[in-house]
C-alpha positions in Angstrom: 140.4 -64.4 123.9 143.0 -63.8 126.0 143.3 -60.0 126.7 146.4 -57.5 127.8 144.0 -55.3 129.4 144.4 -55.9 133.4 142.5 -54.3 136.6 144.2 -53.6 139.9 142.5 -55.0 142.7 140.9 -52.5 145.0 143.6 -52.2 147.9 143.3 -48.4 149.7 141.0 -45.8 149.3 144.2 -43.4 148.2 144.9 -46.2 145.2 141.3 -45.8 144.1 141.3 -42.5 144.6 144.5 -40.9 144.1 146.7 -43.2 142.7 147.0 -44.2 138.6 145.9 -47.9 138.9 142.8 -49.1 136.9 141.1 -50.6 139.5 137.1 -50.2 138.6 134.3 -51.2 141.3 131.9 -53.4 139.7 128.3 -53.9 141.1 126.7 -56.8 142.5 125.7 -57.9 139.3 129.5 -57.1 137.8 128.8 -54.2 136.1 129.4 -50.6 136.2 127.3 -47.6 134.3 128.4 -45.4 131.5 127.6 -42.3 130.2 128.4 -42.1 127.0 128.0 -38.3 125.2 129.2 -37.1 121.9 133.0 -36.1 121.7 131.7 -33.0 119.5 129.1 -31.4 120.9 128.8 -32.7 124.3 125.5 -34.3 124.1 124.3 -37.0 126.6 124.1 -40.1 124.1 123.5 -43.0 126.0 123.8 -44.6 129.7 124.6 -48.1 129.4 126.4 -50.6 131.1 129.8 -52.4 131.3 131.0 -55.4 132.3 134.4 -56.0 132.9 135.2 -58.1 129.3 132.9 -54.7 127.6 135.2 -52.2 129.5 138.2 -54.5 128.9 136.9 -54.7 125.2 136.7 -50.9 125.3 139.9 -50.1 126.0 141.6 -52.7 123.6 139.6 -51.8 120.6 138.7 -47.9 120.7 135.4 -48.8 120.2 132.5 -48.9 123.1 131.4 -52.3 124.0 128.7 -52.7 126.4 126.8 -55.3 128.7 123.3 -55.8 127.7 121.3 -56.3 130.3 118.0 -57.2 128.7 120.0 -59.7 126.1 122.7 -60.6 129.0 125.2 -60.6 126.4 128.6 -58.4 125.1 126.9 -55.7 123.4 129.5 -53.9 120.3 127.7 -50.6 120.1 127.1 -50.2 116.1 127.9 -54.0 115.0 124.2 -53.8 113.3 123.4 -50.3 112.6 126.8 -49.4 111.4 126.7 -46.7 114.3 130.2 -47.9 115.6 130.9 -45.1 118.7 134.7 -44.8 118.4 135.8 -43.7 121.9 138.2 -40.3 121.8 138.3 -40.0 125.5 137.9 -42.7 128.3 137.5 -41.2 131.9 136.7 -42.7 135.3 135.0 -41.1 138.4 136.7 -40.4 141.5 136.1 -43.9 143.5 136.0 -45.6 139.9 132.6 -46.6 140.1 131.4 -45.3 137.0 132.6 -44.6 133.8 132.3 -41.3 131.1 132.9 -42.2 126.9 133.4 -39.2 125.1 132.6 -40.8 121.4 132.5 -39.9 117.4 129.7 -41.9 115.7 129.2 -42.4 111.8 125.9 -40.4 111.5 125.5 -39.0 114.3 123.1 -41.6 115.8 123.1 -43.5 118.6 119.3 -44.6 120.1 118.4 -48.1 118.3 114.6 -45.9 118.7 116.5 -43.9 115.8 116.7 -40.6 117.6 120.3 -39.2 117.8 120.1 -39.5 121.5 118.4 -41.8 123.7 117.5 -38.6 126.3 115.4 -37.3 123.1 112.6 -36.5 125.6 112.3 -33.9 128.7 110.1 -34.1 131.2 108.8 -30.6 132.7 110.2 -29.6 136.2 108.8 -26.8 139.0 106.0 -25.9 140.1 102.5 -25.6 138.5 103.3 -28.8 136.2 102.9 -31.9 137.5 101.7 -33.9 134.8 104.8 -35.2 133.8 103.8 -35.4 129.6 106.8 -35.8 127.8 108.7 -33.2 125.5 110.4 -34.4 122.5 113.5 -32.5 122.3 114.4 -33.8 119.1 111.7 -33.7 116.0 113.0 -36.3 113.9 114.3 -39.5 113.9 118.5 -39.7 112.5 117.7 -43.5 111.1 114.4 -45.6 110.3 114.7 -48.3 113.0 113.1 -51.0 110.9 115.4 -50.5 107.9 118.8 -51.0 110.3 117.3 -53.7 112.8 114.6 -55.4 110.4 111.7 -56.6 112.8 114.1 -57.8 115.6 112.3 -57.7 119.2 112.7 -54.2 120.9 115.4 -54.7 123.6 113.5 -52.5 126.5 111.1 -54.7 128.4 108.2 -53.3 129.8 
């Protein structure tokens, strides 16, 4: 499907850092990292990656699309679960090599494990505690992933 969203070629530091042209820098794998936060609370929900097609579709549709590195495929977030991320704001960083999405989600959940945020555990820091035993910051799951996804294989590669 043809798209109207065009990216400018990167021509100068001034153009990239101070200009008005969208000229994203994708890495050697054709990806750009994307931090996604809840628009209402500011909480970090997830870190994903976009290829050029995912970024274009996100801009065109106003819904978050990513590139799944484990499945090697375009991924419309929420297409299976119904937890579609509606983009409230899309920002790009100063050198245009990272994206930040602020999104609204029905049910306020974003993690395929069932928690609200993919960042549902904390790691102790500071002197005296080097056990690195993870602490659950979310005490309960927002949804049951088995009911939503069935017996689909977990996309996390060990």
